[in-house]
mmCIF file of the N, C-alpha and C atoms, coordinates in Angstrom:
data_MODEL
# 
_entry.id   MODEL 
# 
loop_
_atom_site.group_PDB 
_atom_site.id 
_atom_site.type_symbol 
_atom_site.label_atom_id 
_atom_site.label_alt_id 
_atom_site.label_comp_id 
_atom_site.label_asym_id 
_atom_site.label_entity_id 
_atom_site.label_seq_id 
_atom_site.pdbx_PDB_ins_code 
_atom_site.Cartn_x 
_atom_site.Cartn_y 
_atom_site.Cartn_z 
_atom_site.occupancy 
_atom_site.B_iso_or_equiv 
_atom_site.pdbx_formal_charge 
_atom_site.auth_seq_id 
_atom_site.auth_comp_id 
_atom_site.auth_asym_id 
_atom_site.auth_atom_id 
_atom_site.pdbx_PDB_model_num 
ATOM 1   N N  . MET A 1 1  ? 169.646 148.024 95.953  1.00 0.00 ? 1  MET A N  1 
ATOM 2   C CA . MET A 1 1  ? 168.752 146.486 96.748  1.00 0.00 ? 1  MET A CA 1 
ATOM 3   C C  . MET A 1 1  ? 167.865 146.961 98.300  1.00 0.00 ? 1  MET A C  1 
ATOM 4   N N  . ASN A 1 2  ? 166.647 146.795 97.875  1.00 0.00 ? 2  ASN A N  1 
ATOM 5   C CA . ASN A 1 2  ? 165.804 147.629 98.660  1.00 0.00 ? 2  ASN A CA 1 
ATOM 6   C C  . ASN A 1 2  ? 165.769 146.318 99.890  1.00 0.00 ? 2  ASN A C  1 
ATOM 7   N N  . ASP A 1 3  ? 166.031 147.137 101.252 1.00 0.00 ? 3  ASP A N  1 
ATOM 8   C CA . ASP A 1 3  ? 166.452 145.200 102.431 1.00 0.00 ? 3  ASP A CA 1 
ATOM 9   C C  . ASP A 1 3  ? 165.092 145.206 102.954 1.00 0.00 ? 3  ASP A C  1 
ATOM 10  N N  . SER A 1 4  ? 164.242 146.291 102.518 1.00 0.00 ? 4  SER A N  1 
ATOM 11  C CA . SER A 1 4  ? 162.429 145.718 103.598 1.00 0.00 ? 4  SER A CA 1 
ATOM 12  C C  . SER A 1 4  ? 162.073 145.065 102.510 1.00 0.00 ? 4  SER A C  1 
ATOM 13  N N  . ASP A 1 5  ? 162.422 144.871 101.229 1.00 0.00 ? 5  ASP A N  1 
ATOM 14  C CA . ASP A 1 5  ? 161.582 143.825 100.149 1.00 0.00 ? 5  ASP A CA 1 
ATOM 15  C C  . ASP A 1 5  ? 162.856 143.054 99.483  1.00 0.00 ? 5  ASP A C  1 
ATOM 16  N N  . PRO A 1 6  ? 162.599 141.765 99.913  1.00 0.00 ? 6  PRO A N  1 
ATOM 17  C CA . PRO A 1 6  ? 164.151 140.765 99.453  1.00 0.00 ? 6  PRO A CA 1 
ATOM 18  C C  . PRO A 1 6  ? 164.094 140.798 97.493  1.00 0.00 ? 6  PRO A C  1 
ATOM 19  N N  . THR A 1 7  ? 162.187 140.655 97.591  1.00 0.00 ? 7  THR A N  1 
ATOM 20  C CA . THR A 1 7  ? 162.236 140.804 95.907  1.00 0.00 ? 7  THR A CA 1 
ATOM 21  C C  . THR A 1 7  ? 162.892 142.366 95.144  1.00 0.00 ? 7  THR A C  1 
ATOM 22  N N  . SER A 1 8  ? 163.286 143.141 95.360  1.00 0.00 ? 8  SER A N  1 
ATOM 23  C CA . SER A 1 8  ? 163.683 144.189 94.834  1.00 0.00 ? 8  SER A CA 1 
ATOM 24  C C  . SER A 1 8  ? 164.585 144.251 94.429  1.00 0.00 ? 8  SER A C  1 
ATOM 25  N N  . PHE A 1 9  ? 165.534 142.847 93.790  1.00 0.00 ? 9  PHE A N  1 
ATOM 26  C CA . PHE A 1 9  ? 166.873 142.831 93.129  1.00 0.00 ? 9  PHE A CA 1 
ATOM 27  C C  . PHE A 1 9  ? 166.249 142.814 91.408  1.00 0.00 ? 9  PHE A C  1 
ATOM 28  N N  . ILE A 1 10 ? 165.012 141.716 91.537  1.00 0.00 ? 10 ILE A N  1 
ATOM 29  C CA . ILE A 1 10 ? 164.123 140.824 90.713  1.00 0.00 ? 10 ILE A CA 1 
ATOM 30  C C  . ILE A 1 10 ? 164.638 141.833 89.400  1.00 0.00 ? 10 ILE A C  1 
ATOM 31  N N  . PRO A 1 11 ? 163.990 141.642 88.536  1.00 0.00 ? 11 PRO A N  1 
ATOM 32  C CA . PRO A 1 11 ? 164.303 142.043 87.125  1.00 0.00 ? 11 PRO A CA 1 
ATOM 33  C C  . PRO A 1 11 ? 162.138 142.485 87.500  1.00 0.00 ? 11 PRO A C  1 
ATOM 34  N N  . THR A 1 12 ? 162.281 143.757 86.689  1.00 0.00 ? 12 THR A N  1 
ATOM 35  C CA . THR A 1 12 ? 160.481 144.181 86.803  1.00 0.00 ? 12 THR A CA 1 
ATOM 36  C C  . THR A 1 12 ? 160.378 143.720 85.737  1.00 0.00 ? 12 THR A C  1 
ATOM 37  N N  . SER A 1 13 ? 159.855 142.542 84.506  1.00 0.00 ? 13 SER A N  1 
ATOM 38  C CA . SER A 1 13 ? 159.493 142.647 84.141  1.00 0.00 ? 13 SER A CA 1 
ATOM 39  C C  . SER A 1 13 ? 159.485 140.927 84.012  1.00 0.00 ? 13 SER A C  1 
ATOM 40  N N  . HIS A 1 14 ? 158.727 139.913 82.853  1.00 0.00 ? 14 HIS A N  1 
ATOM 41  C CA . HIS A 1 14 ? 159.569 138.685 82.313  1.00 0.00 ? 14 HIS A CA 1 
ATOM 42  C C  . HIS A 1 14 ? 159.139 138.259 81.418  1.00 0.00 ? 14 HIS A C  1 
ATOM 43  N N  . SER A 1 15 ? 159.185 137.634 80.602  1.00 0.00 ? 15 SER A N  1 
ATOM 44  C CA . SER A 1 15 ? 158.684 137.611 78.827  1.00 0.00 ? 15 SER A CA 1 
ATOM 45  C C  . SER A 1 15 ? 157.419 136.305 78.658  1.00 0.00 ? 15 SER A C  1 
ATOM 46  N N  . TYR A 1 16 ? 156.800 136.333 78.823  1.00 0.00 ? 16 TYR A N  1 
ATOM 47  C CA . TYR A 1 16 ? 156.112 135.669 78.272  1.00 0.00 ? 16 TYR A CA 1 
ATOM 48  C C  . TYR A 1 16 ? 155.170 135.112 77.582  1.00 0.00 ? 16 TYR A C  1 
ATOM 49  N N  . ASN A 1 17 ? 155.978 133.794 76.741  1.00 0.00 ? 17 ASN A N  1 
ATOM 50  C CA . ASN A 1 17 ? 154.889 133.346 75.219  1.00 0.00 ? 17 ASN A CA 1 
ATOM 51  C C  . ASN A 1 17 ? 155.331 134.700 74.401  1.00 0.00 ? 17 ASN A C  1 
ATOM 52  N N  . GLY A 1 18 ? 156.470 135.506 74.777  1.00 0.00 ? 18 GLY A N  1 
ATOM 53  C CA . GLY A 1 18 ? 156.642 136.459 73.784  1.00 0.00 ? 18 GLY A CA 1 
ATOM 54  C C  . GLY A 1 18 ? 156.269 137.613 73.137  1.00 0.00 ? 18 GLY A C  1 
ATOM 55  N N  . SER A 1 19 ? 154.986 137.321 74.207  1.00 0.00 ? 19 SER A N  1 
ATOM 56  C CA . SER A 1 19 ? 153.898 138.707 74.049  1.00 0.00 ? 19 SER A CA 1 
ATOM 57  C C  . SER A 1 19 ? 152.911 139.629 74.767  1.00 0.00 ? 19 SER A C  1 
ATOM 58  N N  . GLU A 1 20 ? 152.872 139.045 75.623  1.00 0.00 ? 20 GLU A N  1 
ATOM 59  C CA . GLU A 1 20 ? 152.921 139.282 77.500  1.00 0.00 ? 20 GLU A CA 1 
ATOM 60  C C  . GLU A 1 20 ? 154.014 139.693 78.553  1.00 0.00 ? 20 GLU A C  1 
ATOM 61  N N  . CYS A 1 21 ? 153.586 140.657 79.017  1.00 0.00 ? 21 CYS A N  1 
ATOM 62  C CA . CYS A 1 21 ? 154.960 141.037 80.256  1.00 0.00 ? 21 CYS A CA 1 
ATOM 63  C C  . CYS A 1 21 ? 154.337 140.811 81.491  1.00 0.00 ? 21 CYS A C  1 
ATOM 64  N N  . ILE A 1 22 ? 154.650 140.469 82.274  1.00 0.00 ? 22 ILE A N  1 
ATOM 65  C CA . ILE A 1 22 ? 154.026 140.110 83.817  1.00 0.00 ? 22 ILE A CA 1 
ATOM 66  C C  . ILE A 1 22 ? 155.231 140.804 84.939  1.00 0.00 ? 22 ILE A C  1 
ATOM 67  N N  . ASN A 1 23 ? 154.577 141.849 85.691  1.00 0.00 ? 23 ASN A N  1 
ATOM 68  C CA . ASN A 1 23 ? 155.186 141.968 86.498  1.00 0.00 ? 23 ASN A CA 1 
ATOM 69  C C  . ASN A 1 23 ? 155.970 141.436 87.652  1.00 0.00 ? 23 ASN A C  1 
ATOM 70  N N  . ALA A 1 24 ? 157.559 141.484 87.793  1.00 0.00 ? 24 ALA A N  1 
ATOM 71  C CA . ALA A 1 24 ? 157.889 140.399 88.912  1.00 0.00 ? 24 ALA A CA 1 
ATOM 72  C C  . ALA A 1 24 ? 157.488 140.143 90.078  1.00 0.00 ? 24 ALA A C  1 
ATOM 73  N N  . THR A 1 25 ? 157.396 141.516 90.886  1.00 0.00 ? 25 THR A N  1 
ATOM 74  C CA . THR A 1 25 ? 156.684 141.417 91.901  1.00 0.00 ? 25 THR A CA 1 
ATOM 75  C C  . THR A 1 25 ? 154.901 140.648 92.127  1.00 0.00 ? 25 THR A C  1 
ATOM 76  N N  . GLU A 1 26 ? 154.604 141.035 90.906  1.00 0.00 ? 26 GLU A N  1 
ATOM 77  C CA . GLU A 1 26 ? 153.272 140.661 90.920  1.00 0.00 ? 26 GLU A CA 1 
ATOM 78  C C  . GLU A 1 26 ? 152.857 139.155 90.898  1.00 0.00 ? 26 GLU A C  1 
ATOM 79  N N  . HIS A 1 27 ? 154.007 138.527 89.891  1.00 0.00 ? 27 HIS A N  1 
ATOM 80  C CA . HIS A 1 27 ? 154.049 137.152 89.752  1.00 0.00 ? 27 HIS A CA 1 
ATOM 81  C C  . HIS A 1 27 ? 154.306 136.793 91.154  1.00 0.00 ? 27 HIS A C  1 
ATOM 82  N N  . ASP A 1 28 ? 155.590 137.120 91.789  1.00 0.00 ? 28 ASP A N  1 
ATOM 83  C CA . ASP A 1 28 ? 156.071 136.081 93.366  1.00 0.00 ? 28 ASP A CA 1 
ATOM 84  C C  . ASP A 1 28 ? 154.802 136.372 94.606  1.00 0.00 ? 28 ASP A C  1 
ATOM 85  N N  . ARG A 1 29 ? 154.152 137.867 94.194  1.00 0.00 ? 29 ARG A N  1 
ATOM 86  C CA . ARG A 1 29 ? 152.779 137.446 95.228  1.00 0.00 ? 29 ARG A CA 1 
ATOM 87  C C  . ARG A 1 29 ? 151.945 136.505 94.997  1.00 0.00 ? 29 ARG A C  1 
ATOM 88  N N  . GLU A 1 30 ? 151.743 136.633 93.215  1.00 0.00 ? 30 GLU A N  1 
ATOM 89  C CA . GLU A 1 30 ? 151.118 135.047 93.103  1.00 0.00 ? 30 GLU A CA 1 
ATOM 90  C C  . GLU A 1 30 ? 151.312 134.079 93.738  1.00 0.00 ? 30 GLU A C  1 
ATOM 91  N N  . LEU A 1 31 ? 152.227 133.299 93.007  1.00 0.00 ? 31 LEU A N  1 
ATOM 92  C CA . LEU A 1 31 ? 153.050 132.863 93.579  1.00 0.00 ? 31 LEU A CA 1 
ATOM 93  C C  . LEU A 1 31 ? 153.160 132.306 95.064  1.00 0.00 ? 31 LEU A C  1 
ATOM 94  N N  . GLY A 1 32 ? 153.139 133.514 96.261  1.00 0.00 ? 32 GLY A N  1 
ATOM 95  C CA . GLY A 1 32 ? 153.019 133.007 97.149  1.00 0.00 ? 32 GLY A CA 1 
ATOM 96  C C  . GLY A 1 32 ? 151.359 132.994 97.634  1.00 0.00 ? 32 GLY A C  1 
ATOM 97  N N  . GLU A 1 33 ? 150.863 133.549 97.229  1.00 0.00 ? 33 GLU A N  1 
ATOM 98  C CA . GLU A 1 33 ? 149.314 133.098 97.740  1.00 0.00 ? 33 GLU A CA 1 
ATOM 99  C C  . GLU A 1 33 ? 149.073 131.596 97.304  1.00 0.00 ? 33 GLU A C  1 
ATOM 100 N N  . PHE A 1 34 ? 149.283 131.186 96.438  1.00 0.00 ? 34 PHE A N  1 
ATOM 101 C CA . PHE A 1 34 ? 149.331 129.960 95.737  1.00 0.00 ? 34 PHE A CA 1 
ATOM 102 C C  . PHE A 1 34 ? 149.582 129.240 97.173  1.00 0.00 ? 34 PHE A C  1 
ATOM 103 N N  . LEU A 1 35 ? 151.180 129.538 96.870  1.00 0.00 ? 35 LEU A N  1 
ATOM 104 C CA . LEU A 1 35 ? 151.580 128.275 98.819  1.00 0.00 ? 35 LEU A CA 1 
ATOM 105 C C  . LEU A 1 35 ? 151.285 128.356 99.363  1.00 0.00 ? 35 LEU A C  1 
ATOM 106 N N  . LYS A 1 36 ? 150.993 129.205 100.210 1.00 0.00 ? 36 LYS A N  1 
ATOM 107 C CA . LYS A 1 36 ? 150.352 130.013 101.295 1.00 0.00 ? 36 LYS A CA 1 
ATOM 108 C C  . LYS A 1 36 ? 149.183 129.190 101.012 1.00 0.00 ? 36 LYS A C  1 
ATOM 109 N N  . TRP A 1 37 ? 147.862 129.388 100.139 1.00 0.00 ? 37 TRP A N  1 
ATOM 110 C CA . TRP A 1 37 ? 147.011 128.526 99.888  1.00 0.00 ? 37 TRP A CA 1 
ATOM 111 C C  . TRP A 1 37 ? 147.086 127.140 100.561 1.00 0.00 ? 37 TRP A C  1 
ATOM 112 N N  . LEU A 1 38 ? 148.010 126.118 99.559  1.00 0.00 ? 38 LEU A N  1 
ATOM 113 C CA . LEU A 1 38 ? 148.908 124.852 99.330  1.00 0.00 ? 38 LEU A CA 1 
ATOM 114 C C  . LEU A 1 38 ? 149.103 124.361 100.623 1.00 0.00 ? 38 LEU A C  1 
ATOM 115 N N  . GLU A 1 39 ? 149.946 125.399 101.435 1.00 0.00 ? 39 GLU A N  1 
ATOM 116 C CA . GLU A 1 39 ? 150.455 124.769 103.153 1.00 0.00 ? 39 GLU A CA 1 
ATOM 117 C C  . GLU A 1 39 ? 148.975 125.155 103.517 1.00 0.00 ? 39 GLU A C  1 
ATOM 118 N N  . ASP A 1 40 ? 147.983 125.975 103.772 1.00 0.00 ? 40 ASP A N  1 
ATOM 119 C CA . ASP A 1 40 ? 146.514 125.801 104.250 1.00 0.00 ? 40 ASP A CA 1 
ATOM 120 C C  . ASP A 1 40 ? 146.367 124.714 104.535 1.00 0.00 ? 40 ASP A C  1 
ATOM 121 N N  . ASP A 1 41 ? 146.019 123.944 102.844 1.00 0.00 ? 41 ASP A N  1 
ATOM 122 C CA . ASP A 1 41 ? 145.039 123.117 102.465 1.00 0.00 ? 41 ASP A CA 1 
ATOM 123 C C  . ASP A 1 41 ? 145.591 121.620 103.026 1.00 0.00 ? 41 ASP A C  1 
ATOM 124 N N  . ILE A 1 42 ? 147.272 121.838 102.634 1.00 0.00 ? 42 ILE A N  1 
ATOM 125 C CA . ILE A 1 42 ? 148.127 120.702 103.138 1.00 0.00 ? 42 ILE A CA 1 
ATOM 126 C C  . ILE A 1 42 ? 147.746 120.468 104.734 1.00 0.00 ? 42 ILE A C  1 
ATOM 127 N N  . GLN A 1 43 ? 148.034 120.908 106.127 1.00 0.00 ? 43 GLN A N  1 
ATOM 128 C CA . GLN A 1 43 ? 147.964 121.526 106.983 1.00 0.00 ? 43 GLN A CA 1 
ATOM 129 C C  . GLN A 1 43 ? 146.154 121.210 107.676 1.00 0.00 ? 43 GLN A C  1 
ATOM 130 N N  . SER A 1 44 ? 145.314 121.256 106.733 1.00 0.00 ? 44 SER A N  1 
ATOM 131 C CA . SER A 1 44 ? 144.060 121.366 107.115 1.00 0.00 ? 44 SER A CA 1 
ATOM 132 C C  . SER A 1 44 ? 143.687 120.137 106.771 1.00 0.00 ? 44 SER A C  1 
ATOM 133 N N  . HIS A 1 45 ? 144.165 119.612 105.508 1.00 0.00 ? 45 HIS A N  1 
ATOM 134 C CA . HIS A 1 45 ? 143.262 117.725 105.506 1.00 0.00 ? 45 HIS A CA 1 
ATOM 135 C C  . HIS A 1 45 ? 144.325 116.981 104.940 1.00 0.00 ? 45 HIS A C  1 
ATOM 136 N N  . PRO A 1 46 ? 145.272 116.687 106.215 1.00 0.00 ? 46 PRO A N  1 
ATOM 137 C CA . PRO A 1 46 ? 146.237 115.287 105.627 1.00 0.00 ? 46 PRO A CA 1 
ATOM 138 C C  . PRO A 1 46 ? 145.705 114.528 105.387 1.00 0.00 ? 46 PRO A C  1 
ATOM 139 N N  . GLU A 1 47 ? 144.658 114.259 105.353 1.00 0.00 ? 47 GLU A N  1 
ATOM 140 C CA . GLU A 1 47 ? 144.145 112.902 104.911 1.00 0.00 ? 47 GLU A CA 1 
ATOM 141 C C  . GLU A 1 47 ? 143.746 113.097 103.192 1.00 0.00 ? 47 GLU A C  1 
ATOM 142 N N  . LYS A 1 48 ? 144.074 114.377 102.889 1.00 0.00 ? 48 LYS A N  1 
ATOM 143 C CA . LYS A 1 48 ? 143.853 113.861 101.373 1.00 0.00 ? 48 LYS A CA 1 
ATOM 144 C C  . LYS A 1 48 ? 145.444 113.197 100.690 1.00 0.00 ? 48 LYS A C  1 
ATOM 145 N N  . GLN A 1 49 ? 146.431 113.594 101.085 1.00 0.00 ? 49 GLN A N  1 
ATOM 146 C CA . GLN A 1 49 ? 147.398 113.358 100.957 1.00 0.00 ? 49 GLN A CA 1 
ATOM 147 C C  . GLN A 1 49 ? 148.221 111.890 100.721 1.00 0.00 ? 49 GLN A C  1 
ATOM 148 N N  . ILE A 1 50 ? 148.281 111.569 99.450  1.00 0.00 ? 50 ILE A N  1 
ATOM 149 C CA . ILE A 1 50 ? 148.657 110.267 98.904  1.00 0.00 ? 50 ILE A CA 1 
ATOM 150 C C  . ILE A 1 50 ? 150.378 110.442 98.581  1.00 0.00 ? 50 ILE A C  1 
ATOM 151 N N  . ALA A 1 51 ? 150.877 108.968 98.723  1.00 0.00 ? 51 ALA A N  1 
ATOM 152 C CA . ALA A 1 51 ? 152.256 108.552 98.990  1.00 0.00 ? 51 ALA A CA 1 
ATOM 153 C C  . ALA A 1 51 ? 152.579 108.509 96.969  1.00 0.00 ? 51 ALA A C  1 
ATOM 154 N N  . VAL A 1 52 ? 153.732 108.847 96.697  1.00 0.00 ? 52 VAL A N  1 
ATOM 155 C CA . VAL A 1 52 ? 153.695 108.727 94.821  1.00 0.00 ? 52 VAL A CA 1 
ATOM 156 C C  . VAL A 1 52 ? 154.829 107.297 95.286  1.00 0.00 ? 52 VAL A C  1 
ATOM 157 N N  . ASP A 1 53 ? 154.292 106.297 95.191  1.00 0.00 ? 53 ASP A N  1 
ATOM 158 C CA . ASP A 1 53 ? 154.943 105.168 95.235  1.00 0.00 ? 53 ASP A CA 1 
ATOM 159 C C  . ASP A 1 53 ? 155.449 104.480 93.738  1.00 0.00 ? 53 ASP A C  1 
ATOM 160 N N  . SER A 1 54 ? 155.655 103.642 93.582  1.00 0.00 ? 54 SER A N  1 
ATOM 161 C CA . SER A 1 54 ? 156.475 102.797 92.270  1.00 0.00 ? 54 SER A CA 1 
ATOM 162 C C  . SER A 1 54 ? 154.867 102.861 91.173  1.00 0.00 ? 54 SER A C  1 
ATOM 163 N N  . THR A 1 55 ? 153.887 102.092 92.159  1.00 0.00 ? 55 THR A N  1 
ATOM 164 C CA . THR A 1 55 ? 152.949 102.244 90.984  1.00 0.00 ? 55 THR A CA 1 
ATOM 165 C C  . THR A 1 55 ? 152.289 103.228 90.594  1.00 0.00 ? 55 THR A C  1 
ATOM 166 N N  . LEU A 1 56 ? 151.671 104.645 91.670  1.00 0.00 ? 56 LEU A N  1 
ATOM 167 C CA . LEU A 1 56 ? 151.459 105.581 90.800  1.00 0.00 ? 56 LEU A CA 1 
ATOM 168 C C  . LEU A 1 56 ? 152.592 106.369 89.535  1.00 0.00 ? 56 LEU A C  1 
ATOM 169 N N  . LEU A 1 57 ? 154.216 106.269 89.702  1.00 0.00 ? 57 LEU A N  1 
ATOM 170 C CA . LEU A 1 57 ? 154.827 106.207 89.098  1.00 0.00 ? 57 LEU A CA 1 
ATOM 171 C C  . LEU A 1 57 ? 154.521 105.927 87.420  1.00 0.00 ? 57 LEU A C  1 
ATOM 172 N N  . ALA A 1 58 ? 154.500 104.188 87.949  1.00 0.00 ? 58 ALA A N  1 
ATOM 173 C CA . ALA A 1 58 ? 154.377 103.709 86.551  1.00 0.00 ? 58 ALA A CA 1 
ATOM 174 C C  . ALA A 1 58 ? 152.787 104.081 86.085  1.00 0.00 ? 58 ALA A C  1 
ATOM 175 N N  . ARG A 1 59 ? 152.098 104.322 86.939  1.00 0.00 ? 59 ARG A N  1 
ATOM 176 C CA . ARG A 1 59 ? 150.566 104.797 86.116  1.00 0.00 ? 59 ARG A CA 1 
ATOM 177 C C  . ARG A 1 59 ? 150.971 106.292 85.545  1.00 0.00 ? 59 ARG A C  1 
ATOM 178 N N  . LEU A 1 60 ? 151.504 107.326 85.899  1.00 0.00 ? 60 LEU A N  1 
ATOM 179 C CA . LEU A 1 60 ? 151.332 108.519 85.361  1.00 0.00 ? 60 LEU A CA 1 
ATOM 180 C C  . LEU A 1 60 ? 152.825 108.379 83.832  1.00 0.00 ? 60 LEU A C  1 
ATOM 181 N N  . ASP A 1 61 ? 153.066 107.415 84.321  1.00 0.00 ? 61 ASP A N  1 
ATOM 182 C CA . ASP A 1 61 ? 154.094 107.531 83.285  1.00 0.00 ? 61 ASP A CA 1 
ATOM 183 C C  . ASP A 1 61 ? 153.794 106.482 81.931  1.00 0.00 ? 61 ASP A C  1 
ATOM 184 N N  . SER A 1 62 ? 152.681 105.583 82.278  1.00 0.00 ? 62 SER A N  1 
ATOM 185 C CA . SER A 1 62 ? 151.699 105.900 80.650  1.00 0.00 ? 62 SER A CA 1 
ATOM 186 C C  . SER A 1 62 ? 151.354 106.035 80.455  1.00 0.00 ? 62 SER A C  1 
ATOM 187 N N  . LEU A 1 63 ? 150.506 107.312 81.044  1.00 0.00 ? 63 LEU A N  1 
ATOM 188 C CA . LEU A 1 63 ? 149.304 108.003 80.805  1.00 0.00 ? 63 LEU A CA 1 
ATOM 189 C C  . LEU A 1 63 ? 150.263 108.945 79.758  1.00 0.00 ? 63 LEU A C  1 
ATOM 190 N N  . ILE A 1 64 ? 151.743 109.845 80.116  1.00 0.00 ? 64 ILE A N  1 
ATOM 191 C CA . ILE A 1 64 ? 152.148 110.991 79.997  1.00 0.00 ? 64 ILE A CA 1 
ATOM 192 C C  . ILE A 1 64 ? 153.582 111.008 79.701  1.00 0.00 ? 64 ILE A C  1 
ATOM 193 N N  . GLY A 1 65 ? 154.339 109.755 79.757  1.00 0.00 ? 65 GLY A N  1 
ATOM 194 C CA . GLY A 1 65 ? 155.479 108.947 79.424  1.00 0.00 ? 65 GLY A CA 1 
ATOM 195 C C  . GLY A 1 65 ? 156.602 109.445 78.502  1.00 0.00 ? 65 GLY A C  1 
ATOM 196 N N  . LYS A 1 66 ? 155.659 109.347 76.951  1.00 0.00 ? 66 LYS A N  1 
ATOM 197 C CA . LYS A 1 66 ? 155.910 109.827 75.666  1.00 0.00 ? 66 LYS A CA 1 
ATOM 198 C C  . LYS A 1 66 ? 155.720 111.027 75.619  1.00 0.00 ? 66 LYS A C  1 
ATOM 199 N N  . LEU A 1 67 ? 155.407 111.894 76.381  1.00 0.00 ? 67 LEU A N  1 
ATOM 200 C CA . LEU A 1 67 ? 154.837 113.048 75.535  1.00 0.00 ? 67 LEU A CA 1 
ATOM 201 C C  . LEU A 1 67 ? 155.701 114.189 75.960  1.00 0.00 ? 67 LEU A C  1 
ATOM 202 N N  . ASP A 1 68 ? 155.929 115.301 74.983  1.00 0.00 ? 68 ASP A N  1 
ATOM 203 C CA . ASP A 1 68 ? 157.038 115.949 74.782  1.00 0.00 ? 68 ASP A CA 1 
ATOM 204 C C  . ASP A 1 68 ? 156.637 116.920 75.000  1.00 0.00 ? 68 ASP A C  1 
ATOM 205 N N  . VAL A 1 69 ? 156.982 117.943 76.446  1.00 0.00 ? 69 VAL A N  1 
ATOM 206 C CA . VAL A 1 69 ? 156.375 119.506 76.311  1.00 0.00 ? 69 VAL A CA 1 
ATOM 207 C C  . VAL A 1 69 ? 157.039 120.209 76.292  1.00 0.00 ? 69 VAL A C  1 
ATOM 208 N N  . ASP A 1 70 ? 157.311 121.155 75.458  1.00 0.00 ? 70 ASP A N  1 
ATOM 209 C CA . ASP A 1 70 ? 157.981 122.225 75.640  1.00 0.00 ? 70 ASP A CA 1 
ATOM 210 C C  . ASP A 1 70 ? 157.292 123.930 76.405  1.00 0.00 ? 70 ASP A C  1 
ATOM 211 N N  . ILE A 1 71 ? 157.877 123.805 77.591  1.00 0.00 ? 71 ILE A N  1 
ATOM 212 C CA . ILE A 1 71 ? 156.939 124.893 78.197  1.00 0.00 ? 71 ILE A CA 1 
ATOM 213 C C  . ILE A 1 71 ? 157.241 126.164 77.458  1.00 0.00 ? 71 ILE A C  1 
ATOM 214 N N  . ASN A 1 72 ? 157.972 126.011 76.715  1.00 0.00 ? 72 ASN A N  1 
ATOM 215 C CA . ASN A 1 72 ? 158.521 127.978 76.399  1.00 0.00 ? 72 ASN A CA 1 
ATOM 216 C C  . ASN A 1 72 ? 157.861 127.844 75.415  1.00 0.00 ? 72 ASN A C  1 
ATOM 217 N N  . SER A 1 73 ? 157.267 126.890 74.542  1.00 0.00 ? 73 SER A N  1 
ATOM 218 C CA . SER A 1 73 ? 156.300 127.296 73.312  1.00 0.00 ? 73 SER A CA 1 
ATOM 219 C C  . SER A 1 73 ? 154.721 127.994 74.176  1.00 0.00 ? 73 SER A C  1 
ATOM 220 N N  . PRO A 1 74 ? 154.084 128.992 73.022  1.00 0.00 ? 74 PRO A N  1 
ATOM 221 C CA . PRO A 1 74 ? 153.132 129.231 73.362  1.00 0.00 ? 74 PRO A CA 1 
ATOM 222 C C  . PRO A 1 74 ? 151.963 128.180 73.016  1.00 0.00 ? 74 PRO A C  1 
ATOM 223 N N  . LEU A 1 75 ? 150.755 128.453 73.869  1.00 0.00 ? 75 LEU A N  1 
ATOM 224 C CA . LEU A 1 75 ? 149.255 127.366 73.169  1.00 0.00 ? 75 LEU A CA 1 
ATOM 225 C C  . LEU A 1 75 ? 149.153 127.527 71.757  1.00 0.00 ? 75 LEU A C  1 
ATOM 226 N N  . LEU A 1 76 ? 148.622 126.905 71.240  1.00 0.00 ? 76 LEU A N  1 
ATOM 227 C CA . LEU A 1 76 ? 147.633 127.021 70.053  1.00 0.00 ? 76 LEU A CA 1 
ATOM 228 C C  . LEU A 1 76 ? 146.852 127.658 70.343  1.00 0.00 ? 76 LEU A C  1 
ATOM 229 N N  . ALA A 1 77 ? 145.479 127.810 69.653  1.00 0.00 ? 77 ALA A N  1 
ATOM 230 C CA . ALA A 1 77 ? 144.379 128.981 70.279  1.00 0.00 ? 77 ALA A CA 1 
ATOM 231 C C  . ALA A 1 77 ? 143.431 127.265 70.213  1.00 0.00 ? 77 ALA A C  1 
ATOM 232 N N  . GLU A 1 78 ? 143.693 126.172 69.387  1.00 0.00 ? 78 GLU A N  1 
ATOM 233 C CA . GLU A 1 78 ? 142.690 125.426 69.823  1.00 0.00 ? 78 GLU A CA 1 
ATOM 234 C C  . GLU A 1 78 ? 143.072 124.747 71.256  1.00 0.00 ? 78 GLU A C  1 
ATOM 235 N N  . ASP A 1 79 ? 144.121 124.935 71.935  1.00 0.00 ? 79 ASP A N  1 
ATOM 236 C CA . ASP A 1 79 ? 144.337 124.471 73.129  1.00 0.00 ? 79 ASP A CA 1 
ATOM 237 C C  . ASP A 1 79 ? 143.959 125.389 74.382  1.00 0.00 ? 79 ASP A C  1 
ATOM 238 N N  . GLU A 1 80 ? 143.622 126.362 73.782  1.00 0.00 ? 80 GLU A N  1 
ATOM 239 C CA . GLU A 1 80 ? 143.847 127.881 75.179  1.00 0.00 ? 80 GLU A CA 1 
ATOM 240 C C  . GLU A 1 80 ? 141.849 127.610 75.850  1.00 0.00 ? 80 GLU A C  1 
# 
């Protein structure tokens, strides 16, 4: 393990949809960039934040509550 890189112990590739591989370090970098953007946006625009209350949860449940999603299944061509 490389002490200067905390992600050095992560395997170098992950399977994605069974056909593509992405470098774990690249994935971590992209996730880090997204999280930094999200943090900056939250700090810059706190007025955009909304509370997740029972009314919103009920609305979300009415829209997608009965939908089963398998995040490990590849998308169909018409869904991409």
